[in-house]
N, C-alpha and C positions, 0 to 999 in steps of 0.2 A: 480656701483660695490657694493655699500653698500646694495642696494635693493636686489641684487642677493645673497649676504651672508645671508640676513634675510630670503629670500625664502628658500634657502637650509637648513638653521637651522630649519626653521619651518617644512619642509618636513622630516628632520631627527627626529625631536621631535614627529611629528605625526606618523611616522613609528614605533618608539620605543613605543609610547603609544598603537598603534594598536597591535603590537606584545605582549606587556605586558597584554593587555586585553584578549588575547586568553587563558591565564592561568586561567582565571576565568570562561571560558566556560566549560560546563559539558562534560563528556565522555560517559554518558548514555542518550539516547533520548527515549521518549515514546510519542506516539500520540494515542488518543482514541476519537472515534466519535460514536454516536449512532443514531438510527432512529427507529421510530414506523412504522410498515408496517401492512396494513389491510389484511393480509394473514396468514394462519396457519404456525407454525414453520416448519412443514413437507414441505410445498411449498418453503419456503425460504431456507431451508436446501438443498433442491434438487439442487439449482443453485450454492451453495457454495461448495458443496461436490464433484462436477464433474468439473475438470478443463477444459473440452471441452466447458463448459457453460460460463467460465470466460470472454472470449472476447465479450460476449453479454451484459455484464454489467460493467466490470472493465475498468480502464484507459488504459489497454494494448489491444488496439483495432485498427481497420482500421481508425476510425474517428480521433484518436489521431495521428496515424502514418500510412498513406496509404501504406507504404512499408513493414509493419510488416508481418512476417511469423510466424505461430504457429506450434509447434510440441508437441505431446503428448506422454507420456511414462508411463510405469507401468500399473496398473489397471485403468479403466476409473473413478472410484469413490473411495473415502476413502483413508485410509492410503497407501502411496506409489504412489498414482496418481500424475502425473507430467505435468506441462505446461512449455514449453520453448518458448522463442520468440527472434526474431532478426529483428531489424528495424533501419532505418537511424536516426530517432528521438528518439525512445525508447531505442536503444542500444540492448545489449544482456543480457538476464536474464533468470531466472527460478523460479518457485514455486513448491515445493514438499510438499504435505500434509503429515504431521507426526502423526497426531491423528485425529480420527473422531468418535464422539459419537452422534448417531442418535437420535433425531434431535436437540440436545442441544449445541454442541460445535464442532469446527474444529480448529486445530492448523496447522501452516504451516511454512516453512522456505523459505525465498526469498533471492536469491542472484543475484547480478548484476555483469557483467563482469568487469566494471571499478571501482567498489567499493569493497574494501578489506573486509569490514564488512558486515555480513549478517543481515537480518531483520527477527525477529521472529513475526509471526502474529497469532492472536487469534480471532475467531468469537465466540460470545456467543449469543445463540438464546433461548429466553424465551417467553412463552406465556404471553400475557398481554392484558386485556380488548378486548377479541375477536379477537385479532391480534397477532402480534409478536414484541417484543422489541429486536432489533439486535444491539449488541455492537461489534465494530471492533477496536481492539487494536494492535498496532505495536510497537516493541521495538528493539533497536539496541544499541550496545556499540562500540565506536570508540577508536582508540589508543589515548594515552595521549599527542601526539605531537600537536603543534599549527596548522599545516596544516590539520591534521585529525579532529581536533575539528571544524575547520571552514567548512570542508566538512560535518561534522556531522550536523551542523546548516542547510546547504543546503539540506541534505538528509531528515532532519526533515520536512522542508518546502515541499519537494517533497512528503513525506509520507502523509502530511495533504491534499495536493491537490489530491493525489491518492485516499484517503479515501472519500473525498467530492464527487469526480466524480463517484467513485464506488457505494456509497450508493444511490446517486441520480439515477445512471444508473439501479441499482437493483430495486429501487422503480418504475421507469418508465417501466422496463421490466415486472414486476409483474402486474402493473396496465393495461398493454396492452395485457395481456394474455386473450384468449377467455374464457368466463365464462363456467364452466361445466354445462351441462343441465342434469336435473334429467331424468332418463330413465322412459319411460311410460310402465306400466305393464298392 
């Protein structure tokens, strides 16, 4: 009986400590990744500015979730272009391009059905050493409740995974593009 009391007290103490620790978690999360690509900014921009291309390189694709269905809205490129998805593993969400400056930057807003807080995304595309330096930043703010802060930590992890998969996917896609041949005159 004494062992049971010790175990229960330990569980209560751990629960209280865990709950208290959530007050030290942030309410704003930011993830930033970058990659050097041996392609021009215009080539890179083309795949980011058109949401119909996103399933070819991003984590929102058939390899991640074979049941995913994509829907597109608005214009096909630039501001207002939209990608919606629905899948068993990926859930339901959408990305809407909110700003597009050819070929240097793209801003978007991502929302997920099961997450109250949206994610702001930014692509910065800059020429560098005969190629392109691509920086992908995502930011979100969550409510100041303990549960929302814990969900924010999980969302940050998901954003990191999404960026790593996306940048690698974009690099692979660009590297596997057929090389343009010079026309003979």
